[in-house]
N, C-alpha and C positions, 0 to 999 in steps of 0.2 A: 520457363517460369510462367505461371498463369497470369492472365491479364490483370487480375485484381492485385497481384503482388507488385506489378509495375506501377499501377495507379497509386498505391499506398507508399511507394518509395520516393518521398519528397525530400530532396536534398537542399543544400545551401544555394546551389545554382538556380533552382527553381524560384526561390525567394528573391534572389538578386535580379533575375530576369523580370519577374513581376514588378519589382521596385523600379527597375529601369523603364519599363513600359508605362507605369503610372507617372513617373517623373516626366517622361517625354510627352505624354498626353497633356499634363499640366503645363509644360513649357509651351507647347503648341497653342493651348488655350490662352495663355498670357500674351503671346506674340501676335495671334491672329484676330482676337476679338476686340471690340470697342466698348462693350457693355461692362460697366464697373462690377456688377454683381457676378458676371461670368468670370471676370479676371480674378476676383476674390476667391471664387470656388476653385479656379485653376491653381492658385497659390496654395490653397488648402490641400489640394491633391498632391502638389509637389512636396509639401511638408509631411504629408502622410507617407509618401514614398520614402522620404528620408527616415521617418520613424520606423518603417518596416525594415530598412537596412540596419539601423541601430539595433533593433530587437534581434534580427537574424544573427549579426556578428556577436551580440551579447550572449545569445543562446548557444551558438556553436563554439564559442571560446570559454564558456562557463564563467563569465565575468559580468558583474552587475553594472558596470559603468555605462554601457549602452542603454540599459533600461532606465537608469537615472537621468541620462541625457534626454530621453524621450519626454520626461516631465517638463524639462526646460523648453523643449521645442513646442510642446502642447501649450505652455503658458504664453510663449511668443505668438502662437497661432491664434489664441483667444484674444490677445491684445490687438493683433493685426485685424481680426474680424471686427472687433469693436470700433476701432478707429476707421477702418474702411467703410463700414456701414454708416457711421456718423457722417463721413464725407459724402457718401452716396445720397443720404437723406438731404444734406445741405444742397447738393447739386439738383436733386429732384425738386426741392422747394423753390429754387431760383429759376430753373430752366424747364421744369415739367417734363424732363427726360433725363435718363441716366446714361450718359455717354462720356467716354474718357476725354474727349476733346474739350469738354467744359471745365476741366480741372484748372487749366491755365487762366480761365476767366474768373476764378474765385478771388483773386487778389483784389484788394481795395475795398 
């Protein structure tokens, strides 16, 4: 088989491996970072990995349920970004730095 044929033969496993790698990178970003903006971007990366998995299974099973579910995940991601950025702005206004350890000091 010529090399171009191998490169064009993308199967379900390729999409699932890519999704797993994206989710792992997002999870590492959430667990290792202290900056709120980086944590929000990592959560978005994890949600996009889940969306890729939904689309993959939806396409390979010829079922639209996964694609419909992606719209709900995108809605949740937009709400999460809005609330997260509002909290980041509140932290920055009060402490002049965006760090996750300042979240517990917002009470009161």
